[in-house]
DSSP file (Angstrom, degrees, kcal/mol; ACC not computed):
  #  RESIDUE AA STRUCTURE BP1 BP2  ACC     N-H-->O    O-->H-N    N-H-->O    O-->H-N    TCO  KAPPA ALPHA  PHI   PSI    X-CA   Y-CA   Z-CA
    1    1 A M              0   0    0      0, 0.0     2,-0.2     0, 0.0    53,-0.1   0.000 360.0 360.0 360.0 134.6  -51.4  -44.9  -42.5
    2    2 A T    >   -     0   0    0      1,-0.1     3,-1.4     2,-0.1    39,-0.3  -0.484 360.0-141.7 -68.0 128.0  -52.1  -47.3  -45.4
    3    3 A T  T 3  S+     0   0    0      1,-0.3    39,-2.5    -2,-0.2    38,-0.3   0.710  94.7  56.8 -68.2 -21.2  -50.0  -50.5  -44.8
    4    4 A G  T 3  S+     0   0    0     37,-0.2    69,-0.8    36,-0.2    -1,-0.3   0.483  78.6 114.0 -90.9  -1.8  -49.1  -51.0  -48.4
    5    5 A I    <   -     0   0    0     -3,-1.4    36,-1.8    67,-0.2     2,-0.4  -0.422  53.7-150.6 -70.3 143.6  -47.5  -47.6  -49.0
    6    6 A I  E     -AB  40  70A   0     64,-1.5    63,-2.9    34,-0.2    64,-1.3  -0.964  10.1-160.6-116.8 131.8  -43.8  -47.6  -49.7
    7    7 A F  E     - B   0  68A   0     32,-0.8    30,-2.1    -2,-0.4    29,-0.4  -0.828   6.0-169.7-111.9 150.8  -41.6  -44.6  -48.8
    8    8 A G  E     - B   0  67A   0     59,-2.9    59,-2.5    -2,-0.3     2,-0.2  -0.897  32.8 -95.7-128.8 162.2  -38.1  -43.5  -50.0
    9    9 A K  E     - B   0  66A   0     -2,-0.3    57,-0.3    57,-0.2     2,-0.1  -0.532  33.5-141.4 -76.7 143.7  -35.7  -40.9  -48.7
   10   10 A T     >  -     0   0    0     55,-2.1     4,-2.5    -2,-0.2     5,-0.2  -0.356  37.3 -92.7 -87.2 178.3  -35.8  -37.5  -50.2
   11   11 A E  H  > S+     0   0    0      1,-0.2     4,-2.4     2,-0.2     5,-0.2   0.914 132.2  51.8 -57.7 -41.8  -32.6  -35.5  -50.9
   12   12 A A  H  > S+     0   0    0     52,-0.4     4,-2.4     1,-0.2    -1,-0.2   0.884 108.5  51.2 -62.9 -37.8  -33.1  -33.9  -47.5
   13   13 A G  H  > S+     0   0    0     51,-0.4     4,-2.0     2,-0.2    -2,-0.2   0.902 110.6  47.3 -65.7 -41.6  -33.5  -37.4  -45.9
   14   14 A R  H  X S+     0   0    0     -4,-2.5     4,-1.7     2,-0.2    -2,-0.2   0.886 112.0  50.9 -66.7 -37.2  -30.2  -38.5  -47.5
   15   15 A A  H  X S+     0   0    0     -4,-2.4     4,-2.9     1,-0.2     5,-0.3   0.894 108.1  52.9 -65.6 -39.1  -28.5  -35.3  -46.3
   16   16 A E  H  X S+     0   0    0     -4,-2.4     4,-2.6     1,-0.2    -2,-0.2   0.903 107.1  51.9 -61.9 -40.7  -29.8  -36.0  -42.8
   17   17 A M  H  < S+     0   0    0     -4,-2.0    -1,-0.2     1,-0.2    -2,-0.2   0.880 115.8  41.5 -62.9 -36.9  -28.4  -39.5  -42.9
   18   18 A A  H  < S+     0   0    0     -4,-1.7    -2,-0.2    -5,-0.1    -1,-0.2   0.857 132.5  18.0 -79.0 -36.0  -25.0  -38.0  -43.9
   19   19 A G  H  < S-     0   0    0     -4,-2.9    -3,-0.2    -5,-0.1    -2,-0.2   0.588  81.2-136.4-119.7  -9.9  -24.9  -35.0  -41.6
   20   20 A R     <  +     0   0    0     -4,-2.6    -4,-0.1    -5,-0.3    -3,-0.1   0.923  47.4 151.0  53.4  49.9  -27.4  -35.4  -38.8
   21   21 A S        +     0   0    0     -6,-0.1     2,-0.1     2,-0.1    -1,-0.1   0.828  49.1  70.4 -83.1 -32.4  -28.6  -31.8  -39.1
   22   22 A Y  S    S-     0   0    0      1,-0.1     2,-1.2    -6,-0.0     0, 0.0  -0.434  88.3-118.6 -79.6 158.8  -32.2  -32.4  -37.9
   23   23 A K        +     0   0    0     -2,-0.1     2,-0.3     0, 0.0    -1,-0.1  -0.697  48.5 169.4 -98.1  81.6  -32.9  -33.1  -34.3
   24   24 A L        -     0   0    0     -2,-1.2     2,-0.0     1,-0.1     0, 0.0  -0.678  33.9-118.8 -92.9 145.8  -34.5  -36.5  -34.7
   25   25 A S     >  -     0   0    0     -2,-0.3     4,-2.6     1,-0.1     5,-0.2  -0.303  34.4-103.2 -70.5 167.0  -35.2  -38.9  -31.9
   26   26 A A  H  > S+     0   0    0      1,-0.2     4,-2.4     2,-0.2     5,-0.1   0.899 124.5  49.7 -59.9 -40.1  -33.5  -42.3  -31.9
   27   27 A L  H  > S+     0   0    0      2,-0.2     4,-2.4     1,-0.2    -1,-0.2   0.924 110.7  48.6 -65.9 -44.6  -36.8  -43.9  -33.1
   28   28 A Q  H  > S+     0   0    0      1,-0.2     4,-2.3     2,-0.2    -2,-0.2   0.909 113.0  48.2 -62.1 -42.0  -37.2  -41.3  -35.9
   29   29 A R  H  X S+     0   0    0     -4,-2.6     4,-2.5     2,-0.2    -1,-0.2   0.911 110.0  52.2 -64.7 -42.2  -33.6  -41.8  -37.0
   30   30 A R  H  X S+     0   0    0     -4,-2.4     4,-2.0    -5,-0.2    -2,-0.2   0.924 111.2  46.4 -61.1 -44.4  -34.0  -45.6  -37.0
   31   31 A V  H  X S+     0   0    0     -4,-2.4     4,-1.9     2,-0.2    -1,-0.2   0.908 110.6  53.2 -65.5 -40.5  -37.1  -45.5  -39.1
   32   32 A L  H  < S+     0   0    0     -4,-2.3    -2,-0.2     1,-0.2    -1,-0.2   0.907 109.0  49.9 -59.8 -41.0  -35.4  -43.0  -41.5
   33   33 A I  H  < S+     0   0    0     -4,-2.5    -1,-0.2     1,-0.2    -2,-0.2   0.904 111.2  49.4 -61.6 -41.4  -32.5  -45.5  -41.8
   34   34 A L  H  < S+     0   0    0     -4,-2.0     2,-0.3    -5,-0.2     5,-0.3   0.768  85.3  98.4 -72.9 -26.7  -35.0  -48.3  -42.6
   35   35 A V     <  +     0   0    0     -4,-1.9   -26,-0.2     1,-0.2   -27,-0.1  -0.493  41.1 152.5 -65.3 121.3  -36.9  -46.4  -45.2
   36   36 A D        -     0   0    0    -29,-0.4   -28,-0.2    -2,-0.3    -1,-0.2   0.300  64.7-101.3-138.0   8.1  -35.4  -47.7  -48.5
   37   37 A G  S    S+     0   0    0    -30,-2.1   -29,-0.2     2,-0.2    -2,-0.1   0.557 114.0  64.7  79.4   5.9  -38.0  -47.4  -51.2
   38   38 A Q  S    S+     0   0    0    -31,-0.3     2,-0.3     2,-0.1   -30,-0.1   0.615  76.5  84.4-128.2 -34.4  -38.8  -51.1  -51.0
   39   39 A K        -     0   0    0     -5,-0.3   -32,-0.8   -32,-0.2    -2,-0.2  -0.556  69.1-137.4 -78.2 136.4  -40.2  -51.7  -47.5
   40   40 A T  B  >  -A    6   0A   0     -2,-0.3     4,-2.3   -34,-0.2   -34,-0.2  -0.381  29.2-104.6 -79.8 167.3  -44.0  -51.2  -47.1
   41   41 A V  H  > S+     0   0    0    -36,-1.8     4,-1.7   -38,-0.3   -37,-0.2   0.896 125.6  57.6 -57.4 -39.5  -45.4  -49.4  -44.0
   42   42 A N  H  4 S+     0   0    0    -39,-2.5     4,-0.4     1,-0.2    -1,-0.2   0.917 107.2  45.9 -56.5 -46.2  -46.4  -52.9  -43.0
   43   43 A A  H >4 S+     0   0    0    -40,-0.3     3,-1.3     1,-0.2     4,-0.2   0.881 109.1  54.9 -67.7 -38.4  -42.8  -54.2  -43.1
   44   44 A L  H >< S+     0   0    0     -4,-2.3     3,-2.0     1,-0.3     4,-0.2   0.823  94.9  70.3 -63.4 -30.1  -41.5  -51.1  -41.3
   45   45 A G  G >< S+     0   0    0     -4,-1.7     3,-1.0     1,-0.3    -1,-0.3   0.718  85.1  67.7 -61.4 -21.3  -44.0  -51.9  -38.4
   46   46 A A  G <  S+     0   0    0     -3,-1.3    -1,-0.3    -4,-0.4    -2,-0.2   0.662  97.2  54.3 -71.7 -14.8  -41.9  -54.9  -37.5
   47   47 A F  G <  S+     0   0    0     -3,-2.0     2,-0.3    -4,-0.2    -1,-0.2   0.410 108.1  48.2-101.8   1.2  -39.1  -52.7  -36.3
   48   48 A V  S <  S-     0   0    0     -3,-1.0     3,-0.1    -4,-0.2     2,-0.1  -0.877  92.0 -87.4-134.9 166.8  -41.0  -50.5  -33.9
   49   49 A R    >>  -     0   0    0     -2,-0.3     3,-2.0     1,-0.1     4,-0.5  -0.386  60.4 -82.3 -71.7 154.0  -43.5  -51.0  -31.1
   50   50 A V  T 34 S+     0   0    0      1,-0.3    -1,-0.1     2,-0.1    -4,-0.0  -0.331 116.2  17.6 -57.3 131.8  -47.2  -51.2  -31.9
   51   51 A G  T 34 S+     0   0    0     -3,-0.1     4,-0.4    -2,-0.0    -1,-0.3   0.309 102.8  90.4  91.0  -8.0  -48.7  -47.7  -32.3
   52   52 A E  T <>  +     0   0    0     -3,-2.0     4,-1.5     1,-0.1    -2,-0.1   0.764  68.6  70.8 -89.9 -26.6  -45.4  -45.8  -32.8
   53   53 A L  H  X S+     0   0    0     -4,-0.5     4,-2.9     1,-0.2     5,-0.3   0.882  89.5  56.1 -67.5 -43.8  -44.9  -45.9  -36.6
   54   54 A D  H  > S+     0   0    0      1,-0.2     4,-2.6     2,-0.2    -1,-0.2   0.914 109.2  46.7 -57.5 -46.1  -47.7  -43.6  -37.8
   55   55 A A  H  > S+     0   0    0     -4,-0.4     4,-2.1     2,-0.2    -1,-0.2   0.892 113.7  49.0 -64.1 -39.3  -46.5  -40.6  -35.7
   56   56 A V  H  X S+     0   0    0     -4,-1.5     4,-2.6     2,-0.2    -2,-0.2   0.941 112.9  45.9 -66.2 -47.3  -42.8  -41.2  -36.8
   57   57 A L  H  X S+     0   0    0     -4,-2.9     4,-2.6     1,-0.2     5,-0.2   0.904 111.4  53.0 -63.2 -40.5  -43.7  -41.4  -40.5
   58   58 A D  H  X S+     0   0    0     -4,-2.6     4,-2.6    -5,-0.3    -1,-0.2   0.913 110.8  47.7 -59.6 -42.4  -45.9  -38.3  -40.2
   59   59 A H  H  X S+     0   0    0     -4,-2.1     4,-2.3     2,-0.2    -2,-0.2   0.937 112.4  47.7 -64.1 -47.1  -43.0  -36.4  -38.7
   60   60 A L  H  <>S+     0   0    0     -4,-2.6     5,-2.5     1,-0.2     6,-0.9   0.880 113.9  48.3 -63.6 -37.6  -40.6  -37.6  -41.3
   61   61 A L  H ><5S+     0   0    0     -4,-2.6     3,-1.2    -5,-0.2    -1,-0.2   0.933 110.9  50.4 -64.6 -46.6  -43.1  -36.7  -44.1
   62   62 A H  H 3<5S+     0   0    0     -4,-2.6    -2,-0.2     1,-0.3    -1,-0.2   0.862 110.4  49.9 -60.8 -37.6  -43.7  -33.2  -42.5
   63   63 A E  T 3<5S-     0   0    0     -4,-2.3    -1,-0.3    -5,-0.2    -2,-0.2   0.544 113.9-119.7 -79.0  -7.1  -40.0  -32.5  -42.3
   64   64 A G  T < 5S+     0   0    0     -3,-1.2   -51,-0.4    -4,-0.4   -52,-0.4   0.748  78.3 123.4  76.5  23.2  -39.6  -33.5  -46.0
   65   65 A L  S   <S+     0   0    0     -5,-2.5   -55,-2.1    -6,-0.2     2,-0.3   0.706  73.5  27.3 -90.0 -22.0  -37.2  -36.4  -45.2
   66   66 A I  E     -B    9   0A   0     -6,-0.9     2,-0.3   -57,-0.3   -57,-0.2  -0.927  63.4-170.7-134.6 161.3  -39.2  -39.1  -46.9
   67   67 A E  E     -B    8   0A   0    -59,-2.5   -59,-2.9    -2,-0.3     2,-0.3  -0.983  35.5 -95.5-147.6 156.0  -41.8  -39.3  -49.7
   68   68 A S  E     +B    7   0A   0     -2,-0.3   -61,-0.3   -61,-0.2     3,-0.1  -0.562  34.0 178.4 -72.8 130.6  -44.1  -41.9  -51.0
   69   69 A T  E    S+     0   0A   0    -63,-2.9     2,-0.4     1,-0.3   -62,-0.2   0.700  72.7  29.0-103.4 -27.0  -42.5  -43.8  -53.9
   70   70 A V  E    S-B    6   0A   0    -64,-1.3   -64,-1.5     1,-0.2    -1,-0.3  -1.000  72.7-138.5-134.8 133.3  -45.4  -46.2  -54.6
   71   71 A I  S    S-     0   0    0     -2,-0.4     2,-0.3     1,-0.2    -1,-0.2   0.951  75.4 -34.9 -58.2 -52.5  -49.0  -45.5  -53.9
   72   72 A S        -     0   0    0    -67,-0.1     2,-0.3   -69,-0.0    -1,-0.2  -0.938  47.5-144.1-170.2 144.5  -49.8  -48.9  -52.5
   73   73 A T        -     0   0    0    -69,-0.8     2,-0.4    -2,-0.3   -69,-0.1  -0.811  40.5 -96.6-108.6 158.2  -49.0  -52.6  -52.9
   74   74 A S        -     0   0    0     -2,-0.3    14,-1.4   -70,-0.0     2,-0.4  -0.590  44.1-176.4 -78.6 129.0  -51.6  -55.3  -52.4
   75   75 A L  B     -C   87   0B   0     -2,-0.4    12,-0.2    12,-0.2     2,-0.2  -0.949  22.4-127.4-124.0 145.4  -51.6  -56.9  -49.0
   76   76 A Q        -     0   0    0     10,-3.5     3,-0.1    -2,-0.4    10,-0.1  -0.507  41.4 -93.4 -79.5 158.8  -53.7  -59.8  -47.6
   77   77 A A        -     0   0    0     -2,-0.2     9,-0.3     8,-0.1    -1,-0.1  -0.431  56.3 -85.8 -65.8 148.4  -55.6  -59.2  -44.5
   78   78 A P        -     0   0    0      0, 0.0     7,-0.2     0, 0.0    -1,-0.1  -0.283  32.8-131.4 -56.0 143.5  -53.7  -60.3  -41.3
   79   79 A A  S    S-     0   0    0      5,-0.6    18,-0.1    17,-0.4     6,-0.1   0.801  81.4 -15.0 -68.8 -29.8  -54.1  -64.0  -40.6
   80   80 A A  S >  S-     0   0    0      4,-0.1     3,-1.9    16,-0.0    -1,-0.2  -0.966  93.2 -64.4-163.5 163.6  -54.9  -63.4  -37.0
   81   81 A P  T 3  S+     0   0    0      0, 0.0     3,-0.1     0, 0.0    -2,-0.0  -0.345 121.8  25.9 -57.5 136.0  -54.7  -60.6  -34.4
   82   82 A G  T 3  S+     0   0    0      1,-0.3    52,-0.8    50,-0.1     2,-0.3   0.382 100.0 108.3  90.4  -3.5  -51.0  -59.8  -33.7
   83   83 A F    <   -     0   0    0     -3,-1.9    -1,-0.3    49,-0.1    13,-0.2  -0.763  69.3-116.4-104.6 153.2  -49.8  -61.0  -37.1
   84   84 A S        -     0   0    0     11,-2.8    -5,-0.6    -2,-0.3     2,-0.3  -0.480  31.2-106.0 -80.8 155.5  -48.6  -58.7  -40.0
   85   85 A A        -     0   0    0     -7,-0.2     2,-0.3    -2,-0.1    -8,-0.1  -0.645  38.2-134.9 -77.3 140.5  -50.4  -58.6  -43.3
   86   86 A A        -     0   0    0     -9,-0.3   -10,-3.5    -2,-0.3     2,-0.2  -0.724  13.4-113.8 -99.0 147.1  -48.5  -60.4  -46.0
   87   87 A E  B >   -C   75   0B   0     -2,-0.3     3,-1.8   -12,-0.2   -12,-0.2  -0.508  33.2-115.0 -71.0 149.3  -47.9  -59.2  -49.5
   88   88 A L  T 3  S+     0   0    0    -14,-1.4    -1,-0.1     1,-0.3   -13,-0.1   0.818 115.2  45.6 -58.3 -33.2  -49.7  -61.3  -52.1
   89   89 A T  T 3  S+     0   0    0    -15,-0.2     2,-0.3     2,-0.1    -1,-0.3   0.427  92.0 107.4 -90.1   1.0  -46.5  -62.6  -53.6
   90   90 A Q    <   -     0   0    0     -3,-1.8     3,-0.1     1,-0.1    -4,-0.1  -0.603  69.8-124.3 -87.4 137.3  -44.8  -63.3  -50.3
   91   91 A A        -     0   0    0     -2,-0.3    -4,-0.1     1,-0.1    -1,-0.1  -0.438  44.5 -86.0 -70.5 151.5  -44.3  -66.9  -49.0
   92   92 A P        +     0   0    0      0, 0.0    -1,-0.1     0, 0.0     3,-0.0  -0.319  55.7 175.1 -58.7 140.0  -45.8  -67.6  -45.6
   93   93 A R    >>  -     0   0    0     -3,-0.1     4,-2.4    74,-0.0     3,-1.9  -0.927  46.4 -94.0-142.2 165.8  -43.5  -66.7  -42.7
   94   94 A P  T 34 S+     0   0    0      0, 0.0     7,-0.2     0, 0.0    73,-0.1   0.792 121.9  54.1 -56.1 -31.5  -43.8  -66.7  -38.9
   95   95 A A  T 34 S+     0   0    0     71,-0.4   -11,-2.8     1,-0.2    39,-0.1   0.691 122.9  27.4 -76.1 -16.5  -44.9  -63.0  -38.8
   96   96 A T  T <4 S+     0   0    0     -3,-1.9   -17,-0.4   -13,-0.2   -10,-0.2   0.560 114.9  60.0-119.5 -13.4  -47.7  -63.6  -41.3
   97   97 A S     X  -     0   0    0     -4,-2.4     4,-2.6     1,-0.1    -1,-0.2  -0.964  58.5-154.7-126.2 119.4  -48.7  -67.2  -40.9
   98   98 A P  H  > S+     0   0    0      0, 0.0     4,-2.2     0, 0.0     5,-0.1   0.864  99.7  54.2 -57.1 -35.4  -50.0  -68.8  -37.6
   99   99 A Q  H  > S+     0   0    0      2,-0.2     4,-1.3     1,-0.2    -2,-0.0   0.924 111.4  43.3 -66.3 -43.4  -48.8  -72.2  -38.8
  100  100 A E  H  > S+     0   0    0     -7,-0.2     4,-1.9     1,-0.2    -1,-0.2   0.865 111.5  55.9 -68.6 -35.9  -45.3  -70.9  -39.4
  101  101 A F  H  X S+     0   0    0     -4,-2.6     4,-3.0    -8,-0.3     5,-0.2   0.916 103.1  54.2 -61.1 -44.2  -45.4  -69.0  -36.1
  102  102 A V  H  X S+     0   0    0     -4,-2.2     4,-2.3     1,-0.2    -1,-0.2   0.886 107.3  51.6 -59.1 -39.3  -46.2  -72.2  -34.2
  103  103 A K  H  X S+     0   0    0     -4,-1.3     4,-2.3     2,-0.2    -1,-0.2   0.926 112.4  44.5 -63.1 -45.0  -43.1  -73.9  -35.7
  104  104 A V  H  X S+     0   0    0     -4,-1.9     4,-2.6     2,-0.2    -2,-0.2   0.904 111.6  52.9 -68.0 -40.6  -40.9  -71.0  -34.6
  105  105 A R  H  X S+     0   0    0     -4,-3.0     4,-2.2     1,-0.2    -1,-0.2   0.923 111.8  46.1 -59.4 -43.9  -42.4  -70.9  -31.2
  106  106 A Q  H  X S+     0   0    0     -4,-2.3     4,-2.7    -5,-0.2    -2,-0.2   0.891 110.8  53.1 -65.7 -39.6  -41.8  -74.6  -30.7
  107  107 A H  H  X S+     0   0    0     -4,-2.3     4,-2.2     2,-0.2    -2,-0.2   0.901 109.9  48.2 -61.7 -41.9  -38.2  -74.2  -32.1
  108  108 A A  H  X S+     0   0    0     -4,-2.6     4,-2.2     2,-0.2    -2,-0.2   0.914 112.3  48.7 -64.9 -43.1  -37.6  -71.4  -29.5
  109  109 A S  H  X S+     0   0    0     -4,-2.2     4,-2.4     1,-0.2    -2,-0.2   0.911 111.2  49.8 -63.5 -42.8  -39.0  -73.6  -26.7
  110  110 A D  H  X S+     0   0    0     -4,-2.7     4,-2.6     2,-0.2    -1,-0.2   0.892 108.8  53.2 -62.7 -40.2  -36.9  -76.6  -27.8
  111  111 A F  H  X S+     0   0    0     -4,-2.2     4,-2.6     2,-0.2     5,-0.2   0.940 110.9  45.8 -60.5 -47.9  -33.7  -74.4  -27.8
  112  112 A V  H  X S+     0   0    0     -4,-2.2     4,-2.9     1,-0.2     5,-0.4   0.917 112.8  50.6 -62.4 -43.3  -34.3  -73.2  -24.3
  113  113 A R  H  X S+     0   0    0     -4,-2.4     4,-1.8     1,-0.2    -1,-0.2   0.913 113.1  46.0 -61.5 -43.6  -35.1  -76.7  -23.1
  114  114 A E  H  < S+     0   0    0     -4,-2.6    -2,-0.2     1,-0.2    -1,-0.2   0.910 119.3  40.0 -64.2 -43.6  -31.8  -78.0  -24.7
  115  115 A Q  H  < S+     0   0    0     -4,-2.6    -2,-0.2    -5,-0.2    -1,-0.2   0.852 129.4  25.0 -78.3 -35.5  -29.7  -75.2  -23.4
  116  116 A L  H >< S-     0   0    0     -4,-2.9     3,-1.2     1,-0.2     4,-0.2   0.543  83.9-163.2-111.4  -9.5  -31.1  -74.8  -19.8
  117  117 A G  G >< S-     0   0    0     -4,-1.8     3,-1.5    -5,-0.4     4,-0.3  -0.326  71.3  -8.1  62.2-139.7  -32.6  -78.2  -19.0
  118  118 A A  G >  S+     0   0    0      1,-0.3     3,-1.4     2,-0.2    -1,-0.3   0.800 131.4  65.0 -63.0 -30.2  -35.0  -78.3  -16.1
  119  119 A A  G <  S+     0   0    0     -3,-1.2     4,-0.3     1,-0.3    -1,-0.3   0.745 100.0  54.3 -64.0 -22.3  -34.2  -74.7  -15.2
  120  120 A G  G <> S+     0   0    0     -3,-1.5     4,-2.6    -4,-0.2    -1,-0.3   0.504  78.9  95.0 -90.6  -4.5  -35.7  -73.6  -18.5
  121  121 A E  H <> S+     0   0    0     -3,-1.4     4,-2.4    -4,-0.3     5,-0.2   0.890  83.9  49.7 -58.6 -43.4  -39.1  -75.3  -18.1
  122  122 A P  H  > S+     0   0    0      0, 0.0     4,-1.9     0, 0.0    -1,-0.2   0.887 112.8  48.8 -62.8 -34.7  -40.9  -72.2  -16.7
  123  123 A I  H  > S+     0   0    0     -4,-0.3     4,-2.7     2,-0.2    -2,-0.2   0.920 109.4  51.8 -68.4 -43.0  -39.5  -70.2  -19.7
  124  124 A C  H  X S+     0   0    0     -4,-2.6     4,-2.5     1,-0.2    -1,-0.2   0.902 108.7  51.3 -60.0 -41.0  -40.7  -72.9  -22.1
  125  125 A A  H  X S+     0   0    0     -4,-2.4     4,-1.0     2,-0.2    -1,-0.2   0.902 110.8  48.3 -63.6 -40.3  -44.2  -72.7  -20.6
  126  126 A A  H  < S+     0   0    0     -4,-1.9     4,-0.5     2,-0.2     3,-0.4   0.900 111.3  50.1 -67.0 -40.4  -44.2  -68.9  -21.0
  127  127 A I  H >< S+     0   0    0     -4,-2.7     3,-1.5     1,-0.2    -2,-0.2   0.921 107.4  54.6 -61.5 -43.5  -43.0  -69.2  -24.6
  128  128 A D  H 3< S+     0   0    0     -4,-2.5    -1,-0.2     1,-0.3    -2,-0.2   0.733 102.4  58.2 -64.8 -22.4  -45.7  -71.8  -25.4
  129  129 A R  T 3< S+     0   0    0     -4,-1.0    -1,-0.3    -3,-0.4     2,-0.2   0.602  79.0 111.0 -82.8 -11.1  -48.4  -69.3  -24.1
  130  130 A C    <   -     0   0    0     -3,-1.5   -25,-0.0    -4,-0.5    -3,-0.0  -0.460  45.5-173.6 -67.7 131.1  -47.4  -66.7  -26.7
  131  131 A D        +     0   0    0     -2,-0.2    -1,-0.1     1,-0.1   -29,-0.1   0.501  61.4  30.3-105.0  -6.6  -50.1  -66.2  -29.3
  132  132 A S  S  > S-     0   0    0      1,-0.1     4,-2.4   -31,-0.1     5,-0.2  -0.969  80.0-108.1-148.8 161.2  -48.5  -63.9  -31.7
  133  133 A P  H  > S+     0   0    0      0, 0.0     4,-2.9     0, 0.0     5,-0.2   0.883 119.5  55.5 -57.5 -38.3  -45.1  -62.9  -33.1
  134  134 A F  H  > S+     0   0    0    -52,-0.8     4,-2.2     2,-0.2     5,-0.2   0.941 109.2  45.7 -60.5 -47.6  -45.3  -59.6  -31.2
  135  135 A E  H  > S+     0   0    0      1,-0.2     4,-2.4     2,-0.2    -1,-0.2   0.904 114.2  48.8 -61.6 -41.8  -45.9  -61.5  -27.9
  136  136 A L  H  X S+     0   0    0     -4,-2.4     4,-2.9     2,-0.2    -2,-0.2   0.908 109.4  51.3 -67.9 -41.4  -43.1  -63.9  -28.7
  137  137 A R  H  X S+     0   0    0     -4,-2.9     4,-1.2     2,-0.2    -1,-0.2   0.928 111.9  48.3 -58.9 -43.8  -40.6  -61.1  -29.6
  138  138 A K  H  X S+     0   0    0     -4,-2.2     4,-0.9    -5,-0.2     3,-0.4   0.923 113.8  46.3 -61.8 -45.5  -41.4  -59.4  -26.3
  139  139 A M  H >X S+     0   0    0     -4,-2.4     4,-1.9     1,-0.2     3,-0.5   0.901 107.5  57.1 -63.0 -42.1  -40.9  -62.6  -24.4
  140  140 A L  H 3X S+     0   0    0     -4,-2.9     4,-2.5     1,-0.2    -1,-0.2   0.738  95.2  65.6 -68.2 -22.1  -37.7  -63.5  -26.2
  141  141 A R  H 3X S+     0   0    0     -4,-1.2     4,-1.4    -3,-0.4    -1,-0.2   0.937 108.0  40.7 -61.9 -44.5  -36.1  -60.2  -25.1
  142  142 A G  H <X S+     0   0    0     -4,-0.9     4,-2.2    -3,-0.5    -2,-0.2   0.882 112.9  54.1 -69.1 -38.7  -36.3  -61.4  -21.5
  143  143 A V  H  X S+     0   0    0     -4,-1.9     4,-3.2     1,-0.2     5,-0.3   0.895 103.8  57.0 -62.0 -39.7  -35.2  -64.9  -22.5
  144  144 A E  H  X S+     0   0    0     -4,-2.5     4,-2.4     1,-0.2    -1,-0.2   0.917 107.6  47.3 -58.2 -43.9  -32.1  -63.5  -24.2
  145  145 A I  H  X S+     0   0    0     -4,-1.4     4,-2.0     2,-0.2    -1,-0.2   0.931 113.5  47.9 -63.3 -45.4  -31.1  -61.8  -21.0
  146  146 A F  H  X S+     0   0    0     -4,-2.2     4,-2.4     1,-0.2     5,-0.2   0.916 112.0  49.1 -62.4 -44.2  -31.6  -65.0  -19.0
  147  147 A V  H  X S+     0   0    0     -4,-3.2     4,-3.2     1,-0.2     5,-0.3   0.905 110.0  52.5 -62.3 -41.1  -29.7  -67.1  -21.5
  148  148 A G  H  < S+     0   0    0     -4,-2.4    -1,-0.2    -5,-0.3    -2,-0.2   0.870 111.8  45.9 -62.4 -37.1  -26.9  -64.6  -21.4
  149  149 A Q  H  < S+     0   0    0     -4,-2.0    -2,-0.2    -5,-0.1    -1,-0.2   0.873 120.6  38.0 -72.8 -37.8  -26.7  -64.8  -17.6
  150  150 A R  H  < S+     0   0    0     -4,-2.4    -2,-0.2    -5,-0.2    -3,-0.2   0.833 134.7   8.3 -83.9 -34.2  -26.9  -68.6  -17.5
  151  151 A L  S  < S-     0   0    0     -4,-3.2     2,-0.3    -5,-0.2    -3,-0.2   0.588 108.7 -53.3-113.5 -99.0  -24.8  -69.5  -20.5
  152  152 A S     >  -     0   0    0     -5,-0.3     4,-2.2     1,-0.1    -1,-0.2  -0.978  34.1-114.4-148.8 160.4  -22.7  -66.9  -22.5
  153  153 A A  H  > S+     0   0    0     -2,-0.3     4,-2.5     1,-0.2     5,-0.2   0.870 116.9  55.2 -62.4 -36.6  -23.2  -63.6  -24.2
  154  154 A E  H  > S+     0   0    0      2,-0.2     4,-2.5     1,-0.2    -1,-0.2   0.910 107.9  47.4 -64.1 -43.1  -22.4  -65.3  -27.6
  155  155 A T  H  > S+     0   0    0      2,-0.2     4,-2.5     1,-0.2    -1,-0.2   0.907 112.4  50.2 -64.5 -41.5  -25.1  -67.8  -27.1
  156  156 A A  H  X S+     0   0    0     -4,-2.2     4,-2.6     2,-0.2    -2,-0.2   0.910 111.7  47.7 -63.6 -42.6  -27.6  -65.1  -26.1
  157  157 A Q  H  X S+     0   0    0     -4,-2.5     4,-2.7     2,-0.2     5,-0.2   0.913 112.1  49.3 -64.4 -42.5  -26.6  -63.0  -29.2
  158  158 A M  H  X S+     0   0    0     -4,-2.5     4,-2.4     2,-0.2     5,-0.2   0.917 112.3  49.1 -62.0 -43.3  -27.0  -66.0  -31.5
  159  159 A F  H  X S+     0   0    0     -4,-2.5     4,-2.4     2,-0.2     5,-0.4   0.938 113.1  46.2 -59.8 -49.8  -30.4  -66.8  -29.9
  160  160 A A  H  X S+     0   0    0     -4,-2.6     4,-2.3     1,-0.2     5,-0.3   0.914 114.8  46.3 -64.0 -44.5  -31.6  -63.2  -30.4
  161  161 A R  H  X S+     0   0    0     -4,-2.7     4,-2.1    -5,-0.2     5,-0.2   0.933 114.3  47.7 -63.8 -45.8  -30.4  -62.9  -34.0
  162  162 A H  H  X S+     0   0    0     -4,-2.4     4,-1.5    -5,-0.2    -2,-0.2   0.965 120.9  33.5 -62.2 -55.1  -31.8  -66.3  -35.0
  163  163 A F  H  X S+     0   0    0     -4,-2.4     4,-1.5    -5,-0.2    -1,-0.2   0.850 116.0  56.4 -75.5 -33.0  -35.3  -65.9  -33.6
  164  164 A G  H  < S+     0   0    0     -4,-2.3     4,-0.5    -5,-0.4     3,-0.2   0.924 108.5  48.1 -60.8 -43.8  -35.5  -62.2  -34.1
  165  165 A A  H >< S+     0   0    0     -4,-2.1     3,-0.8    -5,-0.3    -1,-0.2   0.870 109.3  53.6 -65.0 -36.8  -34.9  -62.6  -37.8
  166  166 A L  H 3< S+     0   0    0     -4,-1.5   -71,-0.4     1,-0.2    -1,-0.2   0.818 108.3  50.2 -66.9 -30.4  -37.4  -65.4  -38.1
  167  167 A L  T 3<        0   0    0     -4,-1.5    -1,-0.2    -3,-0.2    -2,-0.2   0.466 360.0 360.0 -92.3  -1.4  -40.2  -63.2  -36.5
  168  168 A L    <         0   0    0     -3,-0.8    -1,-0.2    -4,-0.5  -122,-0.1   0.483 360.0 360.0 -82.1 360.0  -39.8  -60.2  -38.7
């Protein structure tokens, strides 16, 4: 699937959102919710696991729930393996820029070190070994659980929201 294509919901897609008449999987429904006529296929990829998006979009297209609204937008090549391609007009962000990613990775490691002290050192080392936003998101899911067990559910939620938003 071309990464610069933008999809919007059809009338059938909007009806599905209102009435849940189709038997969509949770993943298919989530992608249908995210399709808004503004996000590119590249942007939608941040919300699903690697390799899942094409099949979901193909299914939604086949069912007539979404349609292409824009043929394609210009995207730069990904900066490195595991990074998203950036739109030409987009400012660098952790998901598209290795330099910005390094800052967020360090910020996550510093947060764990501050909150957990010496108990967090093995986690900080694991965070520091992450080479891409995808790897860091995966790692931070486990860190969120650990932080929730050691500190509080509120701190874990704040941690997940903050770093999750930075890596999209």
